[in-house]
C-alpha positions in Angstrom: -21.8 -32.8 41.0 -19.7 -34.3 43.8 -17.6 -31.1 44.0 -20.7 -28.9 44.1 -22.2 -31.1 46.8 -18.9 -30.9 48.9 -18.9 -27.1 48.6 -22.6 -26.8 49.4 -22.0 -29.0 52.5 -19.0 -26.8 53.5 -20.5 -23.3 53.1 -24.2 -23.7 52.2 -26.0 -23.5 48.9 -26.7 -19.8 49.3 -23.0 -19.1 48.7 -22.3 -21.4 45.8 -22.3 -20.8 42.1 -20.5 -22.6 39.2 -18.8 -21.6 36.0 -19.4 -23.9 33.0 -17.8 -23.7 29.5 -19.9 -25.9 27.2 -18.3 -26.3 23.9 -15.0 -25.1 25.3 -11.9 -26.9 23.9 -9.4 -26.4 26.7 -7.0 -29.4 27.0 -8.5 -30.8 23.7 -11.9 -31.3 25.2 -13.9 -32.9 22.3 -17.4 -32.2 21.2 -19.6 -35.3 21.4 -23.1 -36.4 20.4 -24.7 -36.5 23.9 -23.4 -33.0 24.9 -26.8 -31.3 25.0 -28.3 -34.1 27.0 -25.4 -34.1 29.4 -25.7 -30.3 30.0 -29.5 -30.6 30.4 -29.0 -33.2 33.1 -26.3 -31.0 34.7 -28.6 -28.0 34.7 -31.4 -30.0 36.3 -29.1 -31.4 39.0 -27.6 -28.0 39.8 -31.1 -26.5 40.0 -32.2 -29.2 42.4 -29.2 -28.3 44.6 -30.3 -24.7 44.8 -27.1 -23.0 43.6 -27.1 -19.2 43.5 -25.9 -18.9 39.9 -24.5 -20.6 36.8 -22.0 -18.6 34.9 -22.1 -19.9 31.3 -19.0 -19.1 29.3 -18.9 -19.0 25.5 -15.3 -19.3 24.3 -16.1 -18.8 20.6 -14.3 -15.4 20.5 -11.1 -17.4 21.3 -11.7 -20.0 18.6 -13.9 -22.6 20.3 -17.2 -23.6 18.8 -20.0 -21.2 19.8 -22.4 -22.3 22.6 -25.7 -23.0 20.7 -28.7 -20.8 21.6 -30.5 -24.0 22.4 -28.1 -24.7 25.3 -28.4 -21.1 26.6 -32.2 -21.3 26.4 -32.2 -24.7 28.1 -30.1 -23.3 31.0 -32.4 -20.3 31.3 -35.6 -22.4 31.4 -34.2 -25.2 33.6 -32.1 -23.4 36.1 -34.0 -21.2 38.5 -31.1 -19.4 40.0 -29.3 -16.5 38.4 -27.8 -17.1 34.9 -24.7 -15.2 33.9 -23.5 -15.2 30.3 -20.1 -14.2 29.0 -18.1 -14.4 25.8 -17.4 -11.7 23.3 -19.9 -9.1 24.6 -20.0 -5.5 23.7 -22.4 -2.9 25.2 -25.0 -3.3 22.5 -25.2 -7.1 22.7 -25.1 -7.1 26.5 -28.0 -4.7 26.7 -29.9 -6.7 24.1 -29.5 -10.0 25.8 -30.4 -8.5 29.2 -33.5 -6.8 27.8 -34.6 -10.0 26.1 -34.4 -11.9 29.4 -31.7 -14.3 28.1 -29.8 -13.9 31.4 -29.7 -12.0 34.7 -26.1 -10.6 34.3 -23.5 -10.3 31.6 -19.9 -10.9 32.6 -17.0 -9.4 30.7 -13.3 -10.1 31.2 -10.9 -9.1 28.4 -12.7 -5.8 27.7 -12.0 -4.7 31.3 -8.3 -5.6 31.0 -7.9 -3.0 28.2 -10.5 -0.6 29.5 -10.4 -0.1 33.3 -13.0 2.6 32.6 -15.2 0.3 30.5 -18.4 1.2 32.2 -17.9 4.9 31.4 -16.9 4.0 27.8 -20.1 1.9 27.3 -22.3 4.5 28.9 -21.0 7.3 26.7 -20.5 5.2 23.5 -16.8 6.0 23.5 -14.3 3.8 21.6 -12.8 0.9 23.5 -9.1 -0.1 23.6 -8.4 -3.5 22.0 -6.7 -5.9 24.4 -3.2 -7.0 23.7 -3.5 -10.8 24.1 0.3 -11.1 24.0 0.4 -9.6 27.5 -2.2 -11.9 29.0 -0.8 -14.1 31.9 2.6 -12.4 31.8 4.4 -10.8 34.8 4.7 -7.1 35.2 2.3 -4.2 34.6 2.4 -4.2 30.7 -1.1 -5.1 29.5 -2.6 -4.6 32.9 -2.1 -1.0 33.9 -0.9 0.8 30.8 -4.0 1.1 28.6 -5.1 4.8 28.0 -8.1 6.0 30.0 -10.7 8.4 28.6 -9.4 11.9 28.5 
C-alpha cells in the first residue's frame, strides 16, 4: 500500500493501476490461512485510494494453484474501479466471463506471443498457434516473430 500511495502522490490516482497475483508461487510464495482475508483488506484499501484498475492474474495455467472464484468475486464486489482478469483464457472463456460481468477486461499474454493476429483468429474461430515456452525470455527473434500468420 505504501508503494501505491507513493505512485498516487507522484502521478495522481487517475493514472494508477496495480497487478496482483493471488495464489501465485513465484519465489516460493506459500499459501497461508489468512490469504483471503488479506486480499479482502487489500481490495478495500485499493478501492479507498481510487485506483483506476486492478489486474488480477491467475497463474494456474503455469502450475500455481488456481485463484478461487470467491477471491475473484470479492474483488469484483469490493473494488469499484476496472477489474482485469487474466490467466489461461481462450476466446470462449473470455467472452463468457465478460458477458457474465465477472470483469471489465480480459488480458492475454502468451496467446499473443504465438499469434500476433490473435484478434482475427478469435473473431473467425481459426486455430491458434501453441506458444513455444522454451523461447520465452530468450534473445533473438525465435519465438517472438516467427509464428505463422493466418493465410
